[in-house]
C-alpha positions in Angstrom: 12.3 -215.4 34.8 10.1 -212.5 33.5 6.5 -213.1 32.8 7.7 -212.6 28.9 10.9 -215.4 29.2 8.3 -217.5 30.9 5.1 -216.6 28.3 7.9 -217.7 25.5 9.0 -220.9 27.3 4.8 -221.5 27.7 4.8 -221.5 24.1 8.1 -223.3 23.4 6.7 -226.0 25.1 3.1 -225.9 23.5 4.9 -225.7 20.3 7.4 -228.1 20.9 4.3 -230.6 21.6 2.9 -229.3 18.3 6.4 -229.6 16.5 6.4 -233.5 17.3 3.0 -234.3 16.0 3.5 -232.1 12.7 7.5 -233.4 12.2 5.3 -237.4 12.3 3.2 -235.8 9.7 5.9 -234.0 8.0 6.8 -237.4 8.1 4.3 -239.6 6.7 3.3 -236.8 4.1 7.0 -237.4 3.0 7.2 -241.3 2.7 3.6 -241.3 0.8 5.2 -238.7 -1.2 8.4 -240.6 -2.1 5.9 -244.0 -2.2 4.2 -241.8 -5.2 6.9 -240.8 -6.9 8.8 -244.8 -7.4 5.2 -246.0 -8.0 4.0 -243.5 -10.2 7.2 -240.6 -11.0 4.6 -239.4 -14.1 2.5 -237.9 -11.6 5.0 -235.4 -11.1 5.9 -233.0 -13.5 10.1 -232.9 -14.3 11.5 -229.5 -15.7 13.7 -229.2 -18.3 17.3 -227.7 -17.6 17.0 -228.1 -13.6 20.5 -228.0 -12.2 19.7 -230.2 -9.8 18.0 -233.0 -11.7 17.5 -236.8 -10.0 14.9 -239.4 -11.6 11.6 -239.2 -9.7 12.3 -243.1 -8.8 15.5 -241.5 -7.1 13.6 -238.5 -5.1 11.4 -240.8 -4.5 13.7 -243.9 -2.0 14.9 -240.3 -1.0 11.6 -239.1 0.8 10.9 -242.8 1.5 13.8 -242.8 4.0 13.9 -238.9 5.3 10.3 -240.0 6.0 10.2 -243.1 8.1 13.3 -241.2 9.8 12.2 -238.2 10.8 8.1 -239.8 11.5 10.2 -242.0 13.9 12.2 -239.0 15.0 8.3 -237.5 15.4 7.6 -240.0 17.9 10.7 -239.7 19.6 9.8 -236.3 20.8 7.4 -237.8 23.2 9.9 -238.5 25.3 10.9 -234.9 25.8 14.7 -236.0 25.6 17.5 -233.8 25.0 18.8 -236.6 22.0 15.3 -236.4 21.2 15.2 -232.5 19.9 18.1 -232.8 18.3 17.4 -236.2 16.8 14.0 -233.7 15.0 16.3 -230.6 14.5 18.3 -232.5 12.4 16.0 -234.0 10.5 13.8 -231.3 9.9 16.5 -229.4 8.1 17.2 -232.7 5.9 13.7 -232.8 5.1 13.2 -229.0 4.7 16.6 -228.8 2.5 15.2 -231.9 0.2 11.9 -230.2 -0.4 14.0 -227.4 -0.6 15.6 -229.7 -4.2 12.1 -230.7 -5.0 10.4 -227.2 -5.3 10.7 -227.9 -9.3 8.8 -231.6 -9.5 5.9 -230.3 -6.5 6.3 -226.7 -5.7 3.2 -226.0 -3.2 4.0 -229.0 -1.1 7.6 -228.6 -1.0 7.0 -224.9 0.2 4.7 -226.7 2.6 7.1 -229.1 3.5 9.7 -226.7 4.1 7.6 -223.8 6.2 6.8 -226.7 8.7 10.4 -227.7 9.5 11.4 -224.2 9.8 8.5 -224.6 12.9 9.9 -227.3 14.0 12.6 -226.3 13.6 12.4 -223.4 16.0 9.7 -224.8 18.6 13.0 -227.8 18.6 15.5 -225.0 19.8 13.3 -222.5 21.8 12.1 -225.1 24.2 13.7 -225.5 27.4 12.0 -228.3 29.1 12.0 -228.2 33.3 13.4 -230.9 35.0 9.9 -232.2 37.3 10.5 -231.6 40.9 9.2 -234.8 42.5 8.4 -233.2 45.6 4.8 -231.6 43.6 4.2 -235.6 43.0 1.1 -237.0 44.7 2.3 -239.3 47.8 0.4 -242.4 48.5 -2.7 -240.7 49.3 -3.1 -239.0 46.2 -3.0 -235.8 47.5 -0.7 -232.9 45.8 0.7 -230.9 48.7 0.4 -227.6 48.8 2.2 -224.4 46.6 3.7 -221.9 47.9 1.9 -218.9 48.0 2.7 -216.5 44.5 4.5 -213.3 46.1 
């Protein structure tokens, strides 16, 4: 593994942890946005003649469902499982798509959610978790084995 590759993996691994937190936050924010749309639809300014116009209640229900599922996917990412990464990418794509169509209703927030979803997708797609070396785990005495000298 070259220095450039290990540096990239370090960024991606750190990014994957950050992506889990961001996906969890995105889901919770989307959940709140959906609740606002259902409870108080007049909060959002509805653009006239928008091709994909739905009622704000319809958008609210969509955001509630996607937000809850994205938050659960964000929690699952902390396990580091491959299925959780795939699920995280899937819900980040769905979230970005839903927010793309929601731009006329709340532009700044939608663009922020799309940008965060793109980062989550990148971080989860690039990150390649390394298997845990059980030999490097502490033994019964709590001492870690010595690492081999670097060349």
